[in-house]
N, C-alpha and C positions, 0 to 999 in steps of 0.2 A: 544252526543251518548256515550255509555259505552260498555264495553265487560264484560260478566259474565262468570265466571269459577266456575263450581260446581263439587266438588270432594267428593268421598265416597269410602268406602271399600266394596268389593264384595267377598264372599267366592267362591272359584273355583267351587264348586259343584252347585252354584246358577247362575253362569255366563251364561250358555247356555239358561236358562229360562228368565233371566233378560234382556239380550241384545235386543230381539225383542220388549219387552215392552218399553224400553228406546227409541228405534228407532221409534216406533209408536207414542210415546209422541212427539218426535222431529219433525216427519212428520206433526203431527197435528199443532204444534206451527209454523212450517214453513209456512203452508197454511194459518193459521189465522193471523200471524203477519209479514209474509214476511222475516223471519230470515233465516240464513244459518247455522244451528247448526252442530256441529261436536261431535263425540263420540270417546274418546281416552282412553288408559290405559297404565300404566307403564309396561315396559317389566318385565317379571318374576312375582314372587309372594313371599310373606313372610308368612311363616306358612300357606300356601294354601289360602292366602287372596290377592286379586288383588286390586290395586288402579285405579279407573276409573275417568275420567273427561269428563264432558259435557262442551262444549264451545259454547257460544252464542255471536258472534261478532256484534258490531255496532247496539245495541238495545237501545231503549229509557229507561229512568228510570222506567217507569211504567211496563215494561216487567218483571222485577224481581218478582213483585207480581203475575203476570199472570203465570209465570213459577212455582212459589211455589204452587199456587192453582192447576195447572195442574198435578204437580208431586204428590200432595196429592190425587187428584181424581183418578190418575192412580195406586195408592197404592205403589208408589216407596219409600215413607217414611218408609214402613214396612221393607225394605231391610237394613235399618240402617241409621244413621245420615248423612245428606247431608250438606256439607259446601259450602257456596257461597262466592266468592271473586269478588269484583267489581274493574275494572281497566278502566282508561280513557286515551285517546290519550294525549301525552305530546307534545304540540306544540314546534317547534324549537325556537320560540320567547321567550320561558321561559329561555333560556340560554344566551340571549344577554343582 
């Protein structure tokens, strides 16, 4: 299992309209894939631009493609570039 972190910039004037779209996407993905998504943002803004992060913990590797396709279908790519980072659990046995 992996965790996906998707971050992107959102203009403050677009935030109120974008949030419901992201939450709808996440609800659809939760229902279809049994994931527990989170939506976060950094405190404050720089030049009226916020940084948002979608978190998808404990998903399988195939979920990344499903997420990308769903985001494109929902028109979220139009808001600006989305950057995805993949992390995996670090077992304690890796340090012994």
